[in-house]
Structures are given as structure tokens and as C-alpha cells.
C-alpha positions as CSV (number, residue, x, y, z in Angstrom):
1,M,15.3,19.0,4.3
2,V,12.3,17.5,5.8
3,L,12.8,15.4,9.2
4,V,10.1,13.3,10.6
5,A,9.8,12.9,14.4
6,G,6.9,11.0,15.7
7,N,3.9,11.9,13.9
8,Q,5.1,15.4,13.0
9,S,7.4,16.8,10.2
10,F,9.8,19.4,10.6
11,L,11.1,21.6,7.9
12,Y,14.7,23.2,8.5
13,R,15.4,26.5,6.9
14,P,19.0,27.6,6.2
15,A,18.8,30.1,9.0
16,G,18.0,27.3,11.4
17,T,14.3,28.2,12.0
18,V,12.1,25.2,12.5
19,Y,8.4,25.2,11.0
20,V,6.1,22.5,12.1
21,M,4.3,21.2,8.8
22,A,0.6,20.1,9.1
23,T,1.0,16.5,8.4
24,D,-1.6,15.4,11.1
25,T,-4.3,17.1,9.4
26,R,-3.5,15.7,6.1
27,D,-3.3,12.1,7.6
28,R,-6.6,12.7,9.2
29,I,-8.2,13.6,6.0
30,L,-6.6,10.7,4.0
31,N,-8.0,8.4,7.0
32,G,-11.4,10.0,6.4
33,L,-11.2,9.2,2.6
34,R,-10.3,5.6,3.5
35,S,-13.2,5.4,5.7
36,V,-15.7,6.8,3.4
37,L,-14.5,4.4,0.7
38,A,-14.6,1.3,3.0
39,Q,-18.2,2.2,4.1
40,H,-19.9,3.8,1.1
41,G,-17.7,2.9,-2.0
42,S,-16.4,5.4,-4.4
43,G,-19.8,6.8,-5.0
44,G,-19.9,8.1,-1.4
45,V,-16.7,10.3,-1.8
46,T,-17.6,13.9,-1.7
47,L,-15.2,16.7,-0.4
48,E,-18.1,17.1,2.2
49,S,-18.3,13.5,3.3
50,V,-14.5,13.1,3.6
51,A,-14.3,16.3,5.6
52,A,-17.1,15.1,8.0
53,A,-15.4,11.5,8.3
54,A,-12.0,13.4,9.1
55,G,-13.6,15.9,11.7
56,V,-12.2,19.0,9.7
57,S,-14.3,21.8,8.0
58,K,-14.5,21.6,4.2
59,G,-12.3,24.9,4.1
60,G,-9.8,23.0,6.1
61,L,-9.9,20.1,3.7
62,L,-9.7,22.3,0.6
63,Y,-6.4,23.9,2.2
64,H,-4.6,20.4,1.9
65,F,-6.6,18.9,-1.0
66,P,-8.2,21.3,-3.3
67,S,-10.2,18.7,-5.5
68,K,-11.3,14.9,-5.2
69,E,-8.4,14.2,-7.7
70,A,-6.0,15.7,-5.2
71,L,-7.6,13.5,-2.6
72,Y,-7.1,10.3,-4.5
73,D,-3.5,11.2,-5.5
74,G,-2.8,11.7,-1.8
75,I,-4.0,8.3,-0.7
76,L,-2.3,6.5,-3.7
77,D,1.1,8.1,-2.8
78,R,0.4,7.3,0.8
79,C,-0.3,3.7,-0.1
80,E,2.9,3.4,-2.2
81,T,5.1,4.9,0.4
82,G,3.6,2.7,3.2
83,V,3.9,-0.6,1.0
84,D,7.5,0.3,0.2
85,A,8.5,1.1,3.8
86,T,6.7,-2.1,5.2
87,I,7.9,-4.3,2.5
88,Q,11.7,-3.2,3.1
89,E,11.5,-3.6,6.8
90,L,10.0,-7.2,6.5
91,T,12.4,-8.1,3.8
92,A,15.5,-7.1,6.2
93,E,13.9,-9.1,8.9
94,Q,12.6,-12.4,7.1
95,G,14.1,-12.2,3.7
96,A,12.2,-11.2,0.4
97,A,10.2,-14.1,-0.4
98,R,8.7,-14.7,3.1
99,A,8.2,-10.8,3.3
100,Y,6.2,-10.7,0.1
101,L,4.0,-13.6,1.0
102,D,3.3,-12.5,4.5
103,Y,2.4,-9.0,3.3
104,S,0.0,-10.5,0.9
105,L,-2.7,-11.3,3.5
106,P,-4.4,-8.2,4.6
107,V,-4.8,-7.7,8.4
108,E,-7.3,-4.7,8.6
109,D,-11.0,-5.8,8.7
110,D,-12.0,-3.2,6.1
111,E,-9.1,-3.8,3.8
112,G,-11.3,-5.5,1.3
113,E,-14.1,-3.1,1.2
114,Y,-11.5,-0.1,1.0
115,M,-9.2,-1.6,-1.7
116,T,-12.0,-2.7,-3.8
117,A,-13.6,0.7,-3.8
118,L,-10.3,2.5,-4.4
119,I,-9.6,0.1,-7.4
120,A,-13.0,0.8,-8.8
121,A,-12.7,4.4,-8.5
122,V,-9.2,4.4,-10.4
123,R,-10.6,2.0,-13.0
124,S,-13.7,4.1,-13.6
125,G,-11.9,7.5,-13.5
126,D,-14.6,8.4,-10.9
127,G,-13.0,11.6,-9.6
128,T,-9.4,10.5,-10.1
129,G,-6.8,12.1,-12.3
130,P,-5.0,10.8,-15.4
131,G,-2.1,9.5,-13.3
132,A,-4.2,7.7,-10.7
133,A,-3.9,4.2,-12.7
134,E,-0.1,4.4,-12.9
135,K,-0.1,5.2,-9.2
136,L,-2.2,2.3,-8.4
137,V,0.0,0.0,-10.5
138,R,3.1,1.4,-8.6
139,T,1.5,0.7,-5.2
140,F,1.6,-3.0,-6.2
141,T,4.8,-3.1,-8.0
142,V,6.9,-1.4,-5.3
143,G,6.3,-4.2,-3.1
144,E,7.2,-6.7,-5.7
145,A,10.8,-5.1,-6.4
146,P,12.7,-6.7,-3.5
147,L,11.4,-10.1,-4.4
148,M,12.2,-9.7,-8.2
149,E,15.7,-8.5,-7.1
150,A,16.2,-11.2,-4.4
151,V,15.0,-14.4,-6.3
152,A,17.4,-15.2,-9.2
153,D,15.3,-17.7,-10.9
154,P,12.7,-15.5,-12.8
155,V,10.1,-18.2,-13.0
156,L,10.1,-19.0,-9.3
157,A,10.1,-15.0,-8.7
158,Q,6.9,-14.8,-10.8
159,T,5.5,-17.9,-9.2
160,I,5.9,-16.2,-5.7
161,R,4.6,-12.9,-7.1
162,L,1.3,-14.5,-8.7
163,V,0.7,-16.6,-5.5
164,G,1.0,-13.5,-3.3
165,L,-1.1,-11.4,-5.7
166,G,-3.7,-14.2,-5.8
167,M,-3.9,-14.5,-2.1
168,Y,-4.3,-10.7,-1.6
169,L,-7.1,-10.4,-4.4
170,S,-8.6,-13.4,-3.0
171,A,-8.8,-12.0,0.4
172,I,-10.1,-8.4,-0.5
173,A,-12.7,-10.2,-2.9
174,G,-14.0,-12.5,0.0
175,L,-13.1,-15.5,-2.1
176,P,-12.7,-19.0,-0.4
177,M,-9.1,-19.5,0.9
178,P,-7.3,-22.7,1.5
179,E,-7.1,-24.0,5.1
180,A,-4.7,-22.2,7.2
181,R,-2.1,-25.1,7.5
182,V,-2.3,-25.6,3.7
183,L,-1.8,-22.0,2.8
184,Q,1.1,-22.0,5.4
185,A,2.5,-25.0,3.6
186,V,2.4,-23.4,0.2
187,C,4.3,-20.3,1.6
188,D,6.9,-22.4,3.4
189,R,7.5,-24.4,0.2
190,L,7.9,-21.3,-2.0
191,V,10.2,-19.8,0.5
192,A,12.4,-22.9,0.9
193,E,12.5,-23.0,-2.8
194,A,13.6,-19.3,-3.1
195,H,16.3,-19.9,-0.4
196,S,17.5,-23.1,-2.3
197,A,17.6,-21.2,-5.7
198,D,19.5,-18.3,-4.2
199,T,22.1,-20.9,-2.6
200,T,22.6,-22.4,-5.9
201,A,23.0,-19.4,-7.7
202,I,25.7,-18.5,-5.2
203,I,27.6,-22.0,-5.3
204,Q,27.6,-22.2,-9.0
205,P,29.5,-19.8,-11.4
């Protein structure tokens, strides 16, 4: 069984001995990969460049990730886990429709460069493995799952999904966005319709 405390993980053995697992170094390496993708694109990703960005030796990187394919698998897995955890938390606080739409706008300055490079790498197969495309799809669909489950009207659920996806892809591609007040009004109307649809579904048999 693995337990997480702070930024360290502990593996409990039957005898009760606790071993600290090296999650910090793995995260540093994946952060290094993210940085290289954002700054130099997928063409700049080498084991040496990622190791340098992470501040570890190439041998230290290879201990955790023996190939570029393993690096990409690691960051895609982390993306999926992170999206799932964040969406679940936001859904519990705000409801599924609001959570999905709020999460659809990137907050990190280099998100566009990073995700564009990651998507390009997966689509081209540049150093990625055969399962990378499926992992990338799951990164997006895992965030949609609570929305699809919560909104009873499938047309409305897909409308919210497509609006959120459009906002995200427009943001990372640097495409023009509506004025903030208009964008907020769009989201508010969709959330209100989702709430109304859920209420109707509860009232009507």
C-alpha cells in the first residue's frame, strides 16, 4: 500500500518497515520535460536536455525513465491523474458543469506552448510509444466524465463539453477569445441550463 504525505510517498511492507520512494526526483524530471516542451517543442526533447532542465544526471534520469517513450508515458499519466483529481475536487465544490467550464481556461503562462508541443509529439509519434495517443485521449475524457454523469440531457452535456473544449483549444492556440464578460455570460447560461435540466429530471418521473 502506498500512502502520500506532503510530497513524499511511503510504501508500507507487511513487517511494518517504511521505505521512502523517490517521487521528488521523478516529479523534477517530469517538470524538466514539461519545461523543455514549452520552451523548445518536441524537437528539443532528448534525455540530455530533460536531465539538464531537471537538474539531475543522465544516469539519474535513466534510473526512473529508461527512454523518451517512458518520459512521455510518465507525463501523460501525470496529466491524467492531475486532471482527474482537480476536476473531482472542483465538481464537489461547484457542481460538474461549472467545474468543467472553469477548468477549461488554462492558468499557467506556458500552457499553450507545452500542450501544443505534447499533442504534436503524440500525433507524430516523435519518441512516444504506441499507447501515447490513448493516454492523451484519456487526459481529456477523464475531465469530462463527471459532466457526462451529472447532466441528464445528453445534448446539453455535449454542448457544455464542446464549449469547454473550444475555450481550452482556443486558449492554447492563441486564438481570439470573446470579451471576459461575454465569456462569463456564456458559462453562466450553460450552468443555469444544466441546473434547470437536473432539477426537471428530478421532478418529472
